[in-house]
NUGU-441853 format. One record per residue (C-alpha): residue in one letter; x, y, z. Coordinates in nm, 2 decimals. Layout:
N
+------+--------+--------+--------+
: resn :      u :      v :      w :
+------+--------+--------+--------+
:    A :      X :      Y :      Z :
...
+------+--------+--------+--------+
This chain:
197
+------+--------+--------+--------+
: resn :      u :      v :      w :
+------+--------+--------+--------+
:    M :   2.38 :  -1.15 :   1.04 :
:    A :   1.97 :  -1.07 :   1.11 :
:    R :   1.83 :  -1.28 :   1.34 :
:    P :   1.57 :  -1.51 :   1.15 :
:    R :   1.22 :  -1.46 :   1.25 :
:    S :   1.10 :  -1.66 :   1.55 :
:    F :   0.70 :  -1.67 :   1.37 :
:    D :   0.51 :  -1.80 :   1.12 :
:    E :   0.44 :  -1.52 :   0.87 :
:    E :   0.13 :  -1.70 :   0.73 :
:    Q :  -0.04 :  -1.72 :   1.04 :
:    V :   0.05 :  -1.41 :   1.14 :
:    L :  -0.11 :  -1.30 :   0.82 :
:    D :  -0.45 :  -1.51 :   0.89 :
:    T :  -0.48 :  -1.37 :   1.20 :
:    A :  -0.46 :  -0.98 :   1.08 :
:    M :  -0.66 :  -1.10 :   0.89 :
:    R :  -0.92 :  -1.19 :   1.13 :
:    T :  -0.82 :  -0.92 :   1.33 :
:    F :  -0.86 :  -0.60 :   1.06 :
:    W :  -1.19 :  -0.85 :   0.95 :
:    A :  -1.36 :  -0.78 :   1.25 :
:    N :  -1.25 :  -0.45 :   1.39 :
:    G :  -1.19 :  -0.26 :   0.99 :
:    Y :  -0.88 :  -0.08 :   0.93 :
:    E :  -0.91 :   0.24 :   1.09 :
:    S :  -1.02 :   0.09 :   1.43 :
:    T :  -0.77 :  -0.17 :   1.46 :
:    S :  -0.46 :  -0.01 :   1.62 :
:    T :  -0.15 :  -0.09 :   1.65 :
:    R :  -0.17 :  -0.19 :   2.01 :
:    D :  -0.48 :  -0.45 :   1.89 :
:    L :  -0.25 :  -0.62 :   1.62 :
:    C :   0.05 :  -0.67 :   1.86 :
:    E :  -0.21 :  -0.83 :   2.12 :
:    A :  -0.38 :  -1.05 :   1.86 :
:    L :  -0.04 :  -1.16 :   1.72 :
:    G :   0.19 :  -1.21 :   2.02 :
:    L :   0.42 :  -1.01 :   1.89 :
:    D :   0.58 :  -0.70 :   2.04 :
:    R :   0.58 :  -0.36 :   1.78 :
:    S :   0.97 :  -0.39 :   1.67 :
:    S :   0.85 :  -0.73 :   1.54 :
:    V :   0.53 :  -0.59 :   1.39 :
:    Y :   0.75 :  -0.32 :   1.20 :
:    N :   1.04 :  -0.54 :   1.13 :
:    A :   0.85 :  -0.79 :   0.94 :
:    F :   0.61 :  -0.61 :   0.79 :
:    T :   0.72 :  -0.19 :   0.80 :
:    N :   0.38 :  -0.04 :   0.95 :
:    K :  -0.01 :  -0.16 :   0.99 :
:    R :  -0.09 :  -0.03 :   0.62 :
:    E :   0.18 :  -0.24 :   0.52 :
:    L :   0.05 :  -0.55 :   0.71 :
:    F :  -0.31 :  -0.47 :   0.64 :
:    K :  -0.24 :  -0.49 :   0.25 :
:    R :  -0.06 :  -0.82 :   0.31 :
:    A :  -0.35 :  -0.92 :   0.50 :
:    L :  -0.64 :  -0.80 :   0.25 :
:    T :  -0.44 :  -0.97 :  -0.02 :
:    R :  -0.46 :  -1.33 :   0.13 :
:    Y :  -0.84 :  -1.27 :   0.15 :
:    M :  -0.92 :  -1.14 :  -0.16 :
:    D :  -0.67 :  -1.43 :  -0.31 :
:    A :  -0.85 :  -1.69 :  -0.11 :
:    T :  -1.18 :  -1.60 :  -0.10 :
:    T :  -1.15 :  -1.53 :  -0.49 :
:    A :  -1.00 :  -1.86 :  -0.56 :
:    D :  -1.29 :  -2.02 :  -0.35 :
:    Q :  -1.53 :  -1.87 :  -0.56 :
:    L :  -1.35 :  -1.94 :  -0.89 :
:    Q :  -1.33 :  -2.34 :  -0.82 :
:    I :  -1.73 :  -2.35 :  -0.78 :
:    L :  -1.74 :  -2.17 :  -1.08 :
:    D :  -1.52 :  -2.35 :  -1.31 :
:    D :  -1.71 :  -2.67 :  -1.18 :
:    H :  -1.78 :  -2.78 :  -1.54 :
:    E :  -1.97 :  -3.08 :  -1.43 :
:    L :  -2.24 :  -2.91 :  -1.31 :
:    P :  -2.47 :  -2.65 :  -1.52 :
:    A :  -2.36 :  -2.26 :  -1.46 :
:    I :  -2.69 :  -2.17 :  -1.24 :
:    E :  -2.65 :  -2.48 :  -1.04 :
:    R :  -2.23 :  -2.34 :  -0.99 :
:    I :  -2.40 :  -1.98 :  -0.91 :
:    R :  -2.68 :  -2.13 :  -0.67 :
:    A :  -2.38 :  -2.33 :  -0.49 :
:    L :  -2.20 :  -2.01 :  -0.50 :
:    F :  -2.46 :  -1.84 :  -0.32 :
:    A :  -2.52 :  -2.14 :  -0.08 :
:    K :  -2.13 :  -2.08 :   0.01 :
:    I :  -2.19 :  -1.75 :   0.10 :
:    L :  -2.50 :  -1.82 :   0.29 :
:    R :  -2.32 :  -2.10 :   0.49 :
:    T :  -2.00 :  -1.86 :   0.52 :
:    E :  -2.19 :  -1.57 :   0.68 :
:    A :  -2.44 :  -1.82 :   0.95 :
:    A :  -2.06 :  -1.90 :   1.06 :
:    N :  -1.89 :  -1.59 :   1.12 :
:    R :  -2.26 :  -1.45 :   1.28 :
:    R :  -2.18 :  -1.34 :   1.64 :
:    D :  -2.48 :  -1.18 :   1.83 :
:    G :  -2.72 :  -1.16 :   1.57 :
:    H :  -2.46 :  -0.96 :   1.32 :
:    G :  -2.23 :  -1.13 :   1.06 :
:    L :  -1.92 :  -1.00 :   1.03 :
:    G :  -1.96 :  -0.95 :   0.62 :
:    C :  -1.70 :  -0.99 :   0.41 :
:    L :  -1.35 :  -0.80 :   0.44 :
:    T :  -1.32 :  -0.69 :   0.09 :
:    V :  -1.72 :  -0.52 :   0.11 :
:    N :  -1.59 :  -0.42 :   0.42 :
:    T :  -1.32 :  -0.24 :   0.31 :
:    T :  -1.47 :  -0.14 :   0.01 :
:    M :  -1.70 :   0.09 :   0.22 :
:    E :  -1.39 :   0.16 :   0.43 :
:    L :  -1.15 :   0.31 :   0.24 :
:    A :  -1.24 :   0.28 :  -0.12 :
:    G :  -1.32 :   0.62 :  -0.17 :
:    R :  -1.02 :   0.85 :  -0.03 :
:    D :  -0.72 :   0.58 :  -0.05 :
:    P :  -0.61 :   0.47 :  -0.45 :
:    E :  -0.38 :   0.19 :  -0.39 :
:    I :  -0.64 :   0.01 :  -0.20 :
:    S :  -0.93 :   0.06 :  -0.46 :
:    L :  -0.69 :  -0.02 :  -0.75 :
:    M :  -0.62 :  -0.33 :  -0.54 :
:    L :  -1.03 :  -0.39 :  -0.49 :
:    A :  -1.10 :  -0.31 :  -0.83 :
:    R :  -0.88 :  -0.60 :  -0.99 :
:    D :  -1.02 :  -0.83 :  -0.72 :
:    A :  -1.37 :  -0.74 :  -0.86 :
:    E :  -1.24 :  -0.78 :  -1.20 :
:    R :  -1.10 :  -1.11 :  -1.13 :
:    R :  -1.47 :  -1.23 :  -0.98 :
:    V :  -1.66 :  -1.08 :  -1.25 :
:    A :  -1.48 :  -1.23 :  -1.55 :
:    G :  -1.57 :  -1.60 :  -1.36 :
:    L :  -1.93 :  -1.52 :  -1.29 :
:    S :  -1.96 :  -1.36 :  -1.64 :
:    A :  -1.75 :  -1.71 :  -1.82 :
:    A :  -2.00 :  -1.90 :  -1.62 :
:    I :  -2.31 :  -1.72 :  -1.73 :
:    R :  -2.21 :  -1.68 :  -2.07 :
:    G :  -2.23 :  -2.09 :  -2.08 :
:    G :  -2.51 :  -2.05 :  -1.92 :
:    Q :  -2.66 :  -1.90 :  -2.17 :
:    R :  -2.57 :  -2.08 :  -2.43 :
:    D :  -2.65 :  -2.40 :  -2.28 :
:    G :  -3.00 :  -2.30 :  -2.21 :
:    D :  -3.00 :  -2.33 :  -1.83 :
:    I :  -2.97 :  -1.93 :  -1.81 :
:    G :  -3.27 :  -1.77 :  -1.95 :
:    S :  -3.16 :  -1.41 :  -1.93 :
:    T :  -3.05 :  -1.24 :  -2.25 :
:    R :  -2.88 :  -0.93 :  -2.14 :
:    D :  -2.50 :  -0.93 :  -2.10 :
:    P :  -2.34 :  -1.17 :  -1.98 :
:    V :  -2.07 :  -0.88 :  -1.81 :
:    E :  -2.41 :  -0.70 :  -1.68 :
:    L :  -2.54 :  -1.04 :  -1.52 :
:    A :  -2.22 :  -1.07 :  -1.37 :
:    R :  -2.21 :  -0.76 :  -1.21 :
:    F :  -2.54 :  -0.76 :  -1.07 :
:    V :  -2.47 :  -1.13 :  -0.93 :
:    N :  -2.14 :  -0.97 :  -0.77 :
:    A :  -2.34 :  -0.69 :  -0.65 :
:    V :  -2.60 :  -0.89 :  -0.47 :
:    I :  -2.31 :  -1.05 :  -0.30 :
:    A :  -2.19 :  -0.78 :  -0.15 :
:    G :  -2.55 :  -0.70 :  -0.05 :
:    I :  -2.61 :  -1.02 :   0.12 :
:    R :  -2.28 :  -0.92 :   0.30 :
:    V :  -2.44 :  -0.60 :   0.41 :
:    A :  -2.75 :  -0.73 :   0.49 :
:    A :  -2.60 :  -0.96 :   0.71 :
:    Q :  -2.36 :  -0.76 :   0.91 :
:    G :  -2.68 :  -0.53 :   0.96 :
:    G :  -2.86 :  -0.86 :   1.13 :
:    A :  -3.08 :  -0.97 :   0.85 :
:    D :  -3.14 :  -1.30 :   0.94 :
:    D :  -3.05 :  -1.66 :   0.75 :
:    A :  -3.41 :  -1.65 :   0.58 :
:    T :  -3.37 :  -1.28 :   0.47 :
:    I :  -3.03 :  -1.35 :   0.31 :
:    A :  -3.13 :  -1.65 :   0.13 :
:    A :  -3.42 :  -1.49 :  -0.01 :
:    I :  -3.19 :  -1.21 :  -0.17 :
:    A :  -3.00 :  -1.53 :  -0.32 :
:    A :  -3.34 :  -1.68 :  -0.47 :
:    T :  -3.42 :  -1.33 :  -0.62 :
:    A :  -3.14 :  -1.30 :  -0.78 :
:    L :  -3.13 :  -1.65 :  -0.90 :
:    D :  -3.46 :  -1.60 :  -1.02 :
:    A :  -3.35 :  -1.31 :  -1.24 :
:    L :  -3.11 :  -1.49 :  -1.41 :
:    A :  -3.37 :  -1.77 :  -1.52 :
+------+--------+--------+--------+
């Protein structure tokens, strides 16, 4: 009979997610994970098979939570669409400010993984593409509604505008990670909002 696991899997995934987020996939060793998780190598491998499987589970957890938060903001039909998008940018800016260490942000695990692995790992690339599709779909629905209601003045295709906003958010994450200060990334967000008006 198998022994029951002596750890909280959700907590382990959260800790692994933060470790990969801070260090990247390739720069996080199995030893780093074991130390952060407080587990030995056999416990990690018994539960998650290997580092890659643990990373995929942690990335999925991050994407599900982050995208759900973004979609919740975009689905708040009490606010005009442009205000929902403004609220989304405000949340991104708050997150970047909260995660700043030594003048640099952590960025976004999804964006970081895109830069590190998407070009050479088809499975991870597909995971990232599916997540991006969800976010673009939520943004384009809000933008389409805003165009219909008149609070978004741009007449460009809503999907094109959604991809633009999604790319700006990724750019903000990279800029913050590179050391751009709060005022700089706030100005980037404001410029994107002006482009929608």
